[in-house]
PAMAR-568923 format. One record per residue: residue in three letters; z negated, y negated, x negated of N, C-alpha, C in turn; residue number from 1. Coordinates in Angstrom, 1 decimal, always signed. Each point is the difference from the previous one (the first is absolute). Layout:
% PAMAR-568923
{'ala' {Z Y X} {Z Y X} {Z Y X} NUM}
...
//
This chain:
% PAMAR-568923
{'met' {+80.5 +66.3 +51.1} {+1.2 -0.3 +0.8} {+1.1 +1.0 -0.2} 1}
{'ser' {+0.6 +0.4 +1.0} {+1.1 +1.0 -0.1} {+1.2 -0.6 -0.8} 2}
{'gln' {+0.6 +0.9 -0.7} {+1.2 -0.4 -0.8} {+1.3 +0.6 +0.6} 3}
{'leu' {-0.1 +0.4 +1.2} {+1.2 +0.5 +0.6} {+1.1 -1.1 +0.3} 4}
{'gln' {-0.5 -1.2 +0.1} {+0.9 -1.1 +0.3} {-0.5 -1.2 -0.7} 5}
{'val' {+0.9 -1.0 -0.3} {-0.4 -1.2 -0.7} {-0.5 -1.0 +1.1} 6}
{'ser' {-1.2 -0.5 -0.1} {-0.6 -0.8 +1.0} {+0.6 -1.4 +0.0} 7}
{'pro' {-0.1 -0.7 +1.2} {+0.5 -1.4 +0.0} {-0.6 -0.8 -1.1} 8}
{'asn' {-1.2 +0.2 -0.4} {-0.6 -0.8 -1.1} {+0.8 +0.2 -1.3} 9}
{'arg' {+0.3 +1.3 -0.3} {+0.8 +0.3 -1.2} {+1.4 -0.6 +0.1} 10}
{'arg' {+0.6 +0.1 +1.2} {+1.3 -0.6 +0.1} {-0.1 -1.5 -0.2} 11}
{'ala' {-1.1 -0.6 +0.4} {-0.1 -1.5 -0.2} {-0.1 -0.3 -1.5} 12}
{'val' {-0.8 +0.9 -0.7} {-0.1 -0.3 -1.5} {+1.3 +0.1 -0.7} 13}
{'leu' {+0.8 +1.1 +0.3} {+1.3 +0.2 -0.6} {+0.9 -1.1 +0.5} 14}
{'gly' {+0.0 -0.3 +1.2} {+0.9 -1.1 +0.5} {-0.3 -1.3 -0.6} 15}
{'gly' {-1.2 -0.3 -0.2} {-0.4 -1.3 -0.7} {+0.5 +0.0 -1.4} 16}
{'met' {-0.1 +1.1 -0.7} {+0.4 +0.0 -1.4} {+1.5 -0.1 -0.1} 17}
{'thr' {+0.7 +0.7 +0.9} {+1.5 -0.1 +0.0} {+0.5 -1.4 +0.4} 18}
{'ser' {-0.7 -0.6 +0.9} {+0.4 -1.4 +0.4} {-0.1 -0.9 -1.1} 19}
{'leu' {-0.9 +0.1 -0.9} {-0.1 -0.8 -1.2} {+1.2 +0.1 -0.8} 20}
{'ala' {+0.5 +1.2 -0.2} {+1.2 +0.2 -0.8} {+1.2 -0.5 +0.7} 21}
{'val' {+0.1 +0.2 +1.3} {+1.1 -0.5 +0.8} {+0.1 -1.5 +0.0} 22}
{'leu' {-1.1 -0.7 +0.1} {-0.1 -1.4 +0.0} {+0.5 -0.6 -1.3} 23}
{'ser' {-0.5 +0.7 -1.1} {+0.4 -0.5 -1.3} {+1.5 +0.2 -0.2} 24}
{'leu' {+0.5 +1.1 +0.5} {+1.4 +0.3 -0.2} {+0.9 -1.0 +0.8} 25}
{'ala' {-0.5 -0.4 +1.2} {+0.7 -1.0 +0.8} {+0.1 -1.3 -0.7} 26}
{'gly' {-1.1 -0.4 -0.7} {+0.0 -1.2 -0.7} {+0.9 +0.0 -1.2} 27}
{'cys' {+0.1 +1.2 -0.6} {+0.9 +0.2 -1.2} {+1.4 -0.1 +0.4} 28}
{'ala' {+0.4 +0.4 +1.3} {+1.4 -0.1 +0.4} {+0.4 -1.4 +0.1} 29}
{'thr' {-0.9 -0.9 +0.4} {+0.3 -1.4 +0.1} {-0.1 -0.7 -1.3} 30}
{'phe' {-1.0 +0.4 -0.9} {-0.1 -0.6 -1.3} {+0.0 +1.1 -1.0} 31}
{'pro' {+1.2 +0.4 -0.5} {+0.1 +1.1 -0.8} {-0.6 -0.1 -1.4} 32}
{'ala' {-0.3 -1.2 -0.5} {-0.7 -0.2 -1.3} {-1.4 +0.6 +0.1} 33}
{'phe' {-0.4 +0.7 -1.1} {-1.4 +0.5 +0.0} {-0.5 -0.1 -1.4} 34}
{'thr' {-1.4 +0.0 -0.1} {-0.6 +0.0 -1.3} {-0.3 +1.4 -0.4} 35}
{'leu' {-0.4 +0.2 -1.3} {-0.4 +1.3 -0.4} {-1.3 +0.4 +0.7} 36}
{'glu' {-0.9 -0.9 +0.3} {-1.2 +0.3 +0.7} {+0.4 +0.4 +1.4} 37}
{'asp' {+1.0 -0.6 +0.6} {+0.4 +0.4 +1.4} {+0.5 +1.5 -0.1} 38}
{'ala' {+0.7 +0.4 -1.0} {+0.5 +1.3 -0.2} {-1.1 +1.0 -0.1} 39}
{'val' {-1.0 -0.3 -0.8} {-1.2 +0.9 -0.2} {-0.7 +0.2 +1.3} 40}
{'arg' {-0.2 -1.1 +0.8} {-0.7 +0.1 +1.3} {+0.8 +0.9 +0.9} 41}
{'arg' {+1.3 -0.2 +0.0} {+0.9 +0.7 +0.9} {-0.1 +1.5 -0.4} 42}
{'leu' {+0.1 +0.3 -1.2} {-0.1 +1.4 -0.5} {-1.3 +0.6 +0.5} 43}
{'leu' {-1.1 -0.8 -0.1} {-1.3 +0.6 +0.4} {-0.1 +0.1 +1.5} 44}
{'tyr' {+0.6 -1.0 +0.8} {+0.0 +0.1 +1.4} {+0.7 +1.3 +0.5} 45}
{'val' {+1.2 +0.2 -0.5} {+0.8 +1.1 +0.4} {-0.7 +1.3 -0.4} 46}
{'ser' {-0.5 +0.1 -1.2} {-0.6 +1.2 -0.5} {-1.3 +0.3 +0.8} 47}
{'thr' {-0.8 -1.0 +0.3} {-1.2 +0.2 +0.8} {+0.3 +0.4 +1.4} 48}
{'asp' {+1.0 -0.6 +0.6} {+0.4 +0.3 +1.4} {+0.5 +1.5 +0.0} 49}
{'arg' {+0.8 +0.4 -0.9} {+0.5 +1.4 +0.0} {-1.2 +1.0 -0.3} 50}
{'ala' {-0.9 -0.4 -0.9} {-1.1 +0.9 -0.3} {-0.9 +0.3 +1.2} 51}
{'phe' {-0.4 -1.1 +0.7} {-0.9 +0.1 +1.1} {+0.7 +0.6 +1.2} 52}
{'ala' {+1.3 -0.2 +0.1} {+0.8 +0.7 +1.1} {-0.1 +1.5 -0.2} 53}
{'arg' {-0.1 +0.5 -1.2} {-0.1 +1.4 -0.3} {-1.5 +0.5 +0.3} 54}
{'leu' {-0.9 -0.8 -0.6} {-1.4 +0.4 +0.1} {-0.6 -0.1 +1.4} 55}
{'leu' {+0.5 -0.9 +0.8} {-0.6 -0.2 +1.4} {+0.9 +0.8 +1.0} 56}
{'gln' {+0.2 +1.2 -0.4} {+0.6 +1.0 +0.9} {-0.9 +1.2 +0.0} 57}
{'pro' {+0.1 +0.8 +1.1} {-0.9 +1.2 +0.0} {+0.2 +0.9 -1.3} 58}
{'gly' {-1.1 +0.3 -0.6} {+0.1 +0.8 -1.2} {+0.5 -0.8 -1.2} 59}
{'gly' {-0.1 -1.3 +0.1} {+0.6 -0.9 -1.1} {-0.5 +0.2 -1.4} 60}
{'phe' {-1.3 +0.3 -0.1} {-0.5 +0.2 -1.3} {+0.1 +1.5 -0.4} 61}
{'trp' {-0.4 +0.9 +0.9} {+0.0 +1.4 -0.3} {+1.3 +0.5 -0.4} 62}
{'asp' {+1.1 -0.4 +0.7} {+1.3 +0.5 -0.1} {+0.7 -0.6 -1.2} 63}
{'asp' {-0.6 -0.9 -0.7} {+0.7 -0.7 -1.1} {-0.7 +0.3 -1.3} 64}
{'ser' {+0.7 +0.7 -0.9} {-0.6 +0.4 -1.3} {-0.4 -1.2 -0.8} 65}
{'val' {+0.6 -1.1 +0.2} {-0.3 -1.2 -0.8} {-1.3 -0.7 +0.5} 66}
{'ala' {-0.2 +0.1 +1.3} {-1.1 -0.7 +0.6} {-1.2 +0.9 +0.4} 67}
{'arg' {+0.2 +1.3 -0.1} {-1.1 +0.9 +0.4} {-1.3 -0.2 -0.8} 68}
{'leu' {-1.1 -0.1 +0.8} {-1.3 -0.2 -0.7} {-0.6 +1.3 -0.4} 69}
{'ala' {-0.5 +0.0 -1.2} {-0.8 +1.1 -0.5} {-1.4 +0.0 +0.5} 70}
{'leu' {-0.7 +1.1 -0.1} {-1.4 +0.1 +0.4} {-0.8 -0.9 -1.0} 71}
{'pro' {-1.0 -0.8 +0.5} {-0.8 -0.8 -0.9} {-0.7 +0.8 -1.0} 72}
{'glu' {-0.1 -0.5 -1.2} {-0.7 +0.8 -1.1} {-1.4 +0.3 +0.4} 73}
{'val' {-0.7 -0.8 +0.7} {-1.4 +0.2 +0.3} {-0.2 +1.3 +0.9} 74}
{'ile' {+1.1 +0.4 +0.7} {+0.0 +1.2 +0.8} {+0.3 +1.2 -0.9} 75}
{'gly' {+1.0 -0.2 -0.8} {+0.5 +1.2 -0.8} {-1.0 +0.4 -1.1} 76}
{'asn' {-1.0 -0.8 -0.3} {-0.9 +0.3 -1.1} {-1.3 +0.7 +0.5} 77}
{'arg' {-0.1 +0.3 +1.3} {-1.2 +0.6 +0.6} {+0.1 +1.5 +0.0} 78}
{'gly' {-1.1 +0.7 +0.0} {+0.0 +1.4 +0.1} {-0.5 +0.5 +1.4} 79}
{'gly' {-0.6 +1.2 +0.1} {-0.5 +0.5 +1.2} {+1.0 +0.0 +1.1} 80}
{'ile' {-0.4 -0.6 +1.2} {+0.9 +0.1 +1.2} {+1.3 -0.6 -0.4} 81}
{'met' {+0.0 -1.1 -0.7} {+1.2 -0.7 -0.4} {+1.0 +0.9 -0.8} 82}
{'gln' {-0.6 +0.8 -0.9} {+0.8 +0.9 -0.7} {+0.7 +1.1 +0.9} 83}
{'arg' {-0.8 +0.4 +1.0} {+0.6 +1.0 +0.9} {+1.2 -0.6 +0.8} 84}
{'ile' {-0.2 -1.3 +0.4} {+1.1 -0.7 +0.8} {+1.2 -0.2 -0.9} 85}
{'leu' {-0.3 -0.5 -1.2} {+1.2 -0.5 -0.8} {+0.7 +1.2 -0.7} 86}
{'thr' {-0.6 +1.1 -0.1} {+0.7 +1.2 -0.6} {+0.9 +0.7 +1.0} 87}
{'gly' {-0.2 -0.3 +1.3} {+0.9 +0.5 +1.0} {+1.1 -0.9 +0.2} 88}
{'pro' {+1.2 +0.5 -0.3} {+1.2 -0.9 +0.1} {+0.2 -0.6 +1.4} 89}
{'ile' {-0.3 +0.8 +1.0} {+0.2 -0.5 +1.4} {-1.0 -1.1 +0.3} 90}
{'phe' {-1.3 +0.2 -0.4} {-1.0 -1.0 +0.3} {+0.3 -1.3 -0.8} 91}
{'arg' {+0.4 +0.2 -1.3} {+0.2 -1.1 -0.9} {+1.2 -0.9 +0.6} 92}
{'glu' {+1.0 +0.7 +0.5} {+1.2 -0.7 +0.6} {-0.4 -0.8 +1.2} 93}
{'arg' {-0.8 +0.7 +0.9} {-0.5 -0.7 +1.2} {-0.8 -1.2 -0.3} 94}
{'leu' {-0.9 +0.1 -1.0} {-0.8 -1.2 -0.3} {+0.8 -1.1 -0.6} 95}
{'gln' {+1.0 +0.4 -0.9} {+0.8 -1.0 -0.6} {+0.9 -0.7 +1.0} 96}
{'arg' {+0.5 +0.8 +1.0} {+0.9 -0.6 +1.0} {-0.9 -0.9 +0.9} 97}
{'ala' {-1.2 +0.3 +0.3} {-0.8 -0.8 +0.8} {-0.2 -1.4 -0.7} 98}
{'phe' {-0.2 +0.0 -1.3} {-0.2 -1.3 -0.7} {+1.3 -0.8 +0.0} 99}
{'asn' {+1.1 +0.7 -0.1} {+1.3 -0.7 +0.0} {+0.3 -0.6 +1.4} 100}
{'asp' {-0.4 +0.7 +1.0} {+0.1 -0.5 +1.4} {-0.8 -1.3 +0.1} 101}
{'met' {-1.2 -0.1 -0.6} {-0.8 -1.2 +0.1} {+0.7 -1.2 -0.7} 102}
{'ala' {+0.8 +0.3 -1.0} {+0.7 -1.0 -0.8} {+1.0 -0.7 +0.9} 103}
{'tyr' {+0.4 +0.6 +1.0} {+1.0 -0.6 +1.0} {-0.5 -1.3 +0.6} 104}
{'asp' {-1.2 +0.1 +0.5} {-0.6 -1.2 +0.6} {-0.4 -1.1 -1.0} 105}
{'ala' {-0.5 +0.5 -1.2} {-0.3 -0.9 -1.1} {+1.2 -0.8 -0.4} 106}
{'ala' {+1.1 +0.7 -0.1} {+1.2 -0.7 -0.5} {+0.5 -1.0 +1.0} 107}
{'glu' {-0.2 +0.2 +1.3} {+0.3 -0.9 +1.0} {-0.7 -1.3 -0.2} 108}
{'arg' {-1.3 +0.1 -0.3} {-0.8 -1.2 -0.3} {+0.4 -0.7 -1.3} 109}
{'ala' {+0.5 +0.8 -0.9} {+0.4 -0.6 -1.4} {+1.3 -0.7 +0.1} 110}
{'ala' {+0.9 +0.4 +0.8} {+1.4 -0.5 +0.0} {+0.1 -1.5 +0.1} 111}
{'pro' {-0.7 -0.7 +1.0} {+0.1 -1.4 +0.0} {-0.5 -0.7 -1.2} 112}
{'ala' {-1.0 +0.5 -0.7} {-0.6 -0.6 -1.2} {+1.1 +0.0 -1.1} 113}
{'val' {+0.7 +1.1 -0.1} {+1.1 +0.1 -1.0} {+1.1 -1.0 +0.2} 114}
{'thr' {+0.4 -0.1 +1.3} {+1.0 -1.0 +0.4} {-0.5 -1.4 -0.3} 115}
{'asp' {-1.2 -0.3 +0.3} {-0.5 -1.4 -0.3} {+0.0 -0.2 -1.5} 116}
{'ala' {-0.4 +1.0 -0.8} {+0.0 -0.2 -1.4} {+1.4 -0.3 -0.6} 117}
{'val' {+1.0 +0.7 +0.5} {+1.3 -0.2 -0.4} {+0.5 -1.4 +0.3} 118}
{'arg' {-0.5 -0.5 +1.1} {+0.4 -1.4 +0.5} {-0.6 -1.1 -0.9} 119}
{'thr' {-1.3 +0.3 -0.4} {-0.7 -1.1 -0.6} {-0.3 +0.1 -1.5} 120}
{'ile' {+0.3 +1.2 -0.5} {-0.3 +0.2 -1.4} {+0.8 -0.9 -1.0} 121}
{'gly' {-0.6 -0.4 -1.0} {+0.7 -0.8 -1.0} {+0.7 +1.0 -1.0} 122}
{'ile' {+1.3 -0.2 -0.1} {+0.9 +0.9 -0.8} {+0.2 -0.6 -1.3} 123}
{'arg' {-0.5 +0.7 -1.1} {+0.2 -0.5 -1.3} {+1.1 +0.9 -0.7} 124}
{'asn' {+0.9 -0.7 -0.8} {+1.0 +0.7 -0.7} {+0.8 +0.9 +0.8} 125}
{'ala' {+0.6 -0.6 +1.1} {+0.9 +0.7 +0.9} {+1.1 +0.7 -0.7} 126}
{'leu' {+0.6 -0.6 -1.0} {+1.1 +0.5 -0.7} {-0.3 +1.4 -0.6} 127}
{'ala' {-1.2 +0.1 -0.6} {-0.4 +1.2 -0.6} {-0.3 +1.1 +1.1} 128}
{'leu' {-0.5 -0.4 +1.1} {-0.2 +0.9 +1.1} {+1.3 +0.6 +0.5} 129}
{'leu' {+1.1 -0.8 +0.0} {+1.2 +0.5 +0.5} {+0.9 +0.7 -1.0} 130}
{'arg' {-0.1 -0.5 -1.3} {+0.9 +0.5 -1.0} {-0.6 +1.1 -0.9} 131}
{'gly' {-1.3 +0.2 +0.1} {-0.6 +0.9 -0.9} {+0.4 +1.5 +0.2} 132}
{'ser' {-0.5 +0.9 -0.8} {+0.4 +1.4 +0.1} {-0.9 +0.8 +1.0} 133}
{'asp' {-1.1 -0.6 +0.4} {-0.9 +0.7 +1.0} {+0.6 -0.1 +1.4} 134}
{'pro' {+0.4 +1.1 +0.6} {+0.6 +0.0 +1.3} {-1.0 -0.4 +1.1} 135}
{'met' {-1.3 +0.0 -0.3} {-1.1 -0.4 +0.9} {-0.7 -1.2 -0.4} 136}
{'ala' {+0.6 -0.9 -0.8} {-0.7 -1.1 -0.6} {-0.6 -0.9 +1.0} 137}
{'ala' {+0.7 -0.4 +1.0} {-0.5 -0.9 +1.1} {-1.1 +0.6 +0.7} 138}
{'thr' {+0.0 +1.3 +0.3} {-1.0 +0.7 +0.7} {-1.3 +0.0 -0.8} 139}
{'asn' {+0.2 +0.3 -1.3} {-1.2 +0.1 -0.9} {-0.6 -1.4 -0.2} 140}
{'phe' {+0.8 -1.0 +0.0} {-0.5 -1.4 +0.0} {-0.8 -0.3 +1.2} 141}
{'leu' {+0.5 +0.3 +1.2} {-0.7 -0.2 +1.2} {-1.3 +0.7 +0.1} 142}
{'his' {+0.0 +1.3 -0.4} {-1.2 +0.8 +0.0} {-1.1 -0.7 -0.9} 143}
{'gln' {+0.4 -0.4 -1.2} {-0.9 -0.6 -0.9} {-0.6 -1.3 +0.6} 144}
{'glu' {+0.9 -0.8 +0.6} {-0.5 -1.3 +0.6} {-0.9 +0.3 +1.2} 145}
{'met' {+0.2 +1.0 +0.8} {-0.8 +0.2 +1.1} {-1.3 +0.7 -0.4} 146}
{'gly' {-0.1 +0.6 -1.1} {-1.2 +0.6 -0.5} {-0.5 +1.1 +1.0} 147}
{'thr' {-1.3 -0.1 +0.4} {-0.6 +1.0 +0.8} {-0.1 -0.5 +1.5} 148}
{'ser' {+0.8 -1.0 +0.3} {-0.2 -0.6 +1.4} {+0.4 +1.0 +1.1} 149}
{'leu' {+1.0 +0.9 -0.3} {+0.3 +1.0 +1.1} {-1.1 +1.0 +0.1} 150}
{'ile' {-0.6 +0.3 -1.1} {-1.1 +1.0 +0.1} {-1.1 -0.5 +0.9} 151}
{'ala' {-0.4 -1.3 -0.2} {-1.0 -0.6 +0.9} {+0.4 +0.0 +1.4} 152}
{'ile' {+1.3 -0.2 +0.3} {+0.4 +0.0 +1.4} {+0.0 +1.4 +0.6} 153}
{'met' {+0.3 +1.1 -0.8} {+0.1 +1.3 +0.5} {-1.3 +0.8 +0.1} 154}
{'val' {-1.0 -0.4 -0.8} {-1.2 +0.8 -0.1} {-0.7 +0.1 +1.4} 155}
{'pro' {-0.1 -1.1 +0.8} {-0.5 +0.2 +1.4} {+0.8 +0.9 +0.9} 156}
{'glu' {+1.3 +0.0 -0.2} {+0.8 +0.9 +0.8} {-0.3 +1.4 -0.3} 157}
{'phe' {-0.1 +0.3 -1.3} {-0.3 +1.4 -0.4} {-1.4 +0.4 +0.5} 158}
{'gly' {-0.9 -0.9 -0.2} {-1.4 +0.2 +0.4} {-0.1 +0.4 +1.5} 159}
{'asp' {+0.7 -0.8 +0.9} {+0.0 +0.3 +1.4} {+0.7 +1.3 +0.3} 160}
{'ala' {+1.1 +0.3 -0.7} {+0.7 +1.2 +0.2} {-0.8 +1.3 -0.4} 161}
{'leu' {-0.7 -0.1 -1.1} {-0.9 +1.1 -0.4} {-1.1 +0.3 +1.1} 162}
{'arg' {-0.5 -1.1 +0.5} {-1.1 +0.2 +1.0} {+0.5 +0.6 +1.3} 163}
{'val' {+1.2 -0.3 +0.4} {+0.5 +0.5 +1.3} {+1.0 +1.1 -0.1} 164}
{'ser' {+0.2 +0.5 -1.2} {+1.0 +1.1 -0.2} {-0.2 +1.2 +0.9} 165}
{'arg' {+1.0 +0.5 +0.6} {-0.1 +1.2 +0.8} {+0.3 +1.3 -0.8} 166}
{'glu' {+0.3 -0.2 -1.3} {+0.2 +1.2 -0.8} {-1.4 +0.6 -0.4} 167}
{'pro' {-0.4 +1.2 +0.4} {-1.3 +0.5 -0.3} {-0.3 +0.0 -1.5} 168}
{'leu' {+1.0 +0.3 -0.8} {-0.2 +0.1 -1.4} {-0.5 -1.3 -0.6} 169}
{'val' {+0.4 -1.2 +0.5} {-0.4 -1.2 -0.5} {-1.5 -0.2 +0.3} 170}
{'gly' {-0.5 +0.4 +1.2} {-1.4 +0.0 +0.2} {-0.8 +0.9 -0.9} 171}
{'glu' {+0.6 +1.2 -0.2} {-0.7 +1.0 -0.9} {-0.1 -0.6 -1.4} 172}
{'val' {+1.1 -0.6 -0.5} {+0.0 -0.6 -1.3} {-1.1 -1.1 -0.1} 173}
{'leu' {+0.0 -0.9 +0.9} {-1.0 -1.1 +0.0} {-1.4 +0.6 +0.0} 174}
{'ala' {-0.3 +1.0 +0.8} {-1.3 +0.6 +0.0} {-0.4 +0.7 -1.3} 175}
{'ala' {+1.0 +0.5 -0.7} {-0.2 +0.8 -1.2} {-0.2 -0.9 -1.2} 176}
{'leu' {+0.5 -1.2 +0.0} {-0.1 -0.9 -1.1} {-1.4 -0.7 -0.1} 177}
{'thr' {-0.7 +0.3 -1.1} {-1.3 -0.7 -0.2} {+0.2 -1.1 -1.0} 178}
{'gly' {-0.6 -1.1 +0.3} {+0.0 -1.1 -1.0} {+1.3 -0.8 +0.1} 179}
{'val' {+0.8 +0.3 +1.0} {+1.3 -0.8 +0.2} {+0.0 -0.4 +1.5} 180}
{'asp' {+0.1 -1.3 +0.3} {+0.1 -0.4 +1.4} {+1.4 -0.2 +0.4} 181}
{'val' {+0.2 -0.2 +1.3} {+1.3 -0.2 +0.6} {+0.8 -1.2 -0.7} 182}
{'gly' {-0.8 -1.0 -0.3} {+0.6 -1.2 -0.7} {+0.6 +0.4 -1.3} 183}
{'gly' {-0.6 +0.9 -0.8} {+0.5 +0.4 -1.3} {+1.3 +0.7 +0.2} 184}
{'ile' {+0.1 +0.9 +1.0} {+1.2 +0.8 +0.2} {+1.1 -1.0 +0.5} 185}
{'ala' {-0.3 -0.9 +0.9} {+0.9 -1.0 +0.5} {+0.6 -0.8 -1.1} 186}
{'asn' {-0.8 -0.4 -0.9} {+0.4 -0.8 -1.2} {+1.0 +0.8 -0.8} 187}
{'ser' {-0.3 +1.3 -0.2} {+0.9 +0.8 -0.8} {+1.4 +0.2 +0.7} 188}
{'leu' {-0.1 +0.2 +1.3} {+1.3 +0.2 +0.7} {+0.8 -1.3 +0.1} 189}
{'ala' {-0.7 -1.2 +0.1} {+0.7 -1.3 +0.0} {+0.6 -0.2 -1.4} 190}
{'phe' {-0.6 +0.4 -1.0} {+0.6 -0.2 -1.4} {+1.2 +0.9 -0.1} 191}
{'glu' {+0.0 +1.2 +0.5} {+1.1 +0.9 +0.0} {+1.2 -0.6 +0.8} 192}
{'ala' {-0.4 -0.5 +1.2} {+1.0 -0.6 +0.9} {+0.7 -1.2 -0.6} 193}
{'asp' {-0.8 -0.8 -0.6} {+0.5 -1.2 -0.7} {+1.1 +0.3 -1.0} 194}
{'asn' {-0.3 +1.0 -0.8} {+1.0 +0.4 -1.0} {+1.2 +0.7 +0.7} 195}
{'ala' {-0.2 +0.7 +1.0} {+1.1 +0.7 +0.7} {+0.9 -1.1 +0.7} 196}
{'ile' {-0.6 -1.0 +0.5} {+0.9 -1.1 +0.7} {+0.9 -0.6 -1.1} 197}
{'phe' {-0.6 -0.3 -1.1} {+0.8 -0.7 -1.0} {+1.0 +0.9 -0.7} 198}
{'arg' {-0.3 +1.3 +0.0} {+1.0 +1.0 -0.5} {+1.2 +0.0 +1.0} 199}
{'ala' {-0.3 -0.1 +1.2} {+1.1 +0.1 +1.1} {+0.8 -1.3 -0.1} 200}
{'ile' {-0.7 -1.2 -0.2} {+0.8 -1.2 -0.1} {+0.9 +0.0 -1.3} 201}
{'gly' {-0.6 +0.5 -1.1} {+0.7 +0.1 -1.2} {+1.2 +0.9 +0.1} 202}
{'arg' {-0.1 +1.1 +0.7} {+1.2 +0.9 +0.2} {+1.1 -0.8 +0.7} 203}
{'glu' {-0.3 -0.8 +1.0} {+1.0 -0.7 +0.7} {+0.6 -1.1 -0.9} 204}
{'glu' {-0.8 -0.6 -0.8} {+0.5 -1.0 -0.9} {+1.0 +0.6 -1.0} 205}
{'ala' {-0.3 +1.1 -0.5} {+0.9 +0.7 -0.9} {+1.3 +0.4 +0.7} 206}
{'ala' {-0.1 +0.4 +1.2} {+1.2 +0.4 +0.8} {+0.9 -1.2 +0.2} 207}
{'ile' {-0.6 -1.1 +0.3} {+0.8 -1.3 +0.2} {+0.7 -0.4 -1.3} 208}
{'arg' {-0.7 +0.1 -1.1} {+0.6 -0.4 -1.3} {+1.1 +0.9 -0.3} 209}
{'ala' {-0.1 +1.3 +0.3} {+1.0 +1.0 -0.3} {+1.3 -0.3 +0.9} 210}
{'asp' {-0.2 -0.5 +1.2} {+1.1 -0.2 +0.9} {-0.3 -1.2 +0.9} 211}
{'pro' {+0.2 -1.2 -0.6} {-0.3 -1.3 +0.8} {+0.9 -0.1 +1.2} 212}
{'arg' {+1.2 +0.5 -0.1} {+1.0 -0.2 +1.1} {-0.5 +0.7 +1.3} 213}
{'ser' {-0.9 +1.0 -0.2} {-0.5 +0.7 +1.2} {-0.8 -0.8 +0.9} 214}
{'thr' {-0.6 -1.1 -0.6} {-0.8 -0.9 +0.8} {+0.8 -1.0 +0.9} 215}
{'asn' {+1.3 -0.2 -0.4} {+0.8 -0.9 +0.7} {-0.6 -1.4 +0.0} 216}
{'asp' {-0.8 -0.3 -1.0} {-0.7 -1.3 -0.1} {+0.6 -0.8 -1.1} 217}
{'pro' {+0.6 -1.2 +0.3} {+0.7 -0.7 -1.0} {-0.9 -0.5 -1.2} 218}
{'val' {-1.2 -0.3 +0.3} {-0.9 -0.4 -1.1} {-0.2 +1.1 -1.0} 219}
{'leu' {-0.3 +1.2 +0.5} {-0.3 +1.1 -0.9} {+1.3 +0.5 -0.7} 220}
{'met' {+1.1 +0.0 +0.7} {+1.2 +0.3 -0.6} {+0.4 -1.0 -1.1} 221}
{'gly' {-0.2 -1.3 +0.3} {+0.3 -1.0 -1.0} {-1.0 +0.1 -1.2} 222}
{'ala' {-1.3 +0.3 +0.3} {-1.0 +0.1 -1.1} {+0.4 +1.1 -1.0} 223}
{'phe' {+0.6 +1.1 +0.5} {+0.3 +1.1 -0.8} {+1.5 +0.1 -0.4} 224}
{'gly' {+0.7 -1.1 +0.2} {+1.3 -0.1 -0.5} {+1.1 +0.7 +0.8} 225}
{'ile' {-0.3 +0.2 +1.3} {+1.0 +0.6 +0.9} {+0.7 -1.2 +0.8} 226}
{'lys' {+1.4 +0.0 +0.0} {+0.7 -1.0 +0.6} {+0.7 +0.5 +1.3} 227}
//
């Protein structure tokens, strides 16, 4: 899928995530009291919304040093044709960029699952998540609770993308790899994308903690002592 513009589908994903935050905020305006669990959820909602808003843009993974996917290890450890491809900086960059472009569609599939997890996850020790020294504590907790669920969601997306890729280097790489199927590469890419997504969410969480007032969110400002 072309990345020159954000598709209606992607706008719907982002709009749905934003709507959740807006609805919660509207409720807070009527009932300003909130629990620590509410604050952690709000922190995760806003962090997730901001992260996917960045990632679901053209070049969202490739242009972001925090989210950029590295080449799978299974590819980097091969010789022969692979060594020729990977020792050429231009070829290596083209291949890496192709894989990062594939992450775009995979992240679109992953976004609703993250939002659902934030809504339904049981939050333990919310005070520690808010008051601890780790600026990405809530994100790390969410990642731990979700386990490998996002990887399972994204593997089919990467598998399809590998099979239909228009980048000739991808086809050359797949043909050169012996003993490794498309599913194995798709799994490696999904693992990389999973970590990249949570790094992006964690960055947004840290930014919110550093400047809660920038959110204009009374729950988050209250949770971090801003009046």
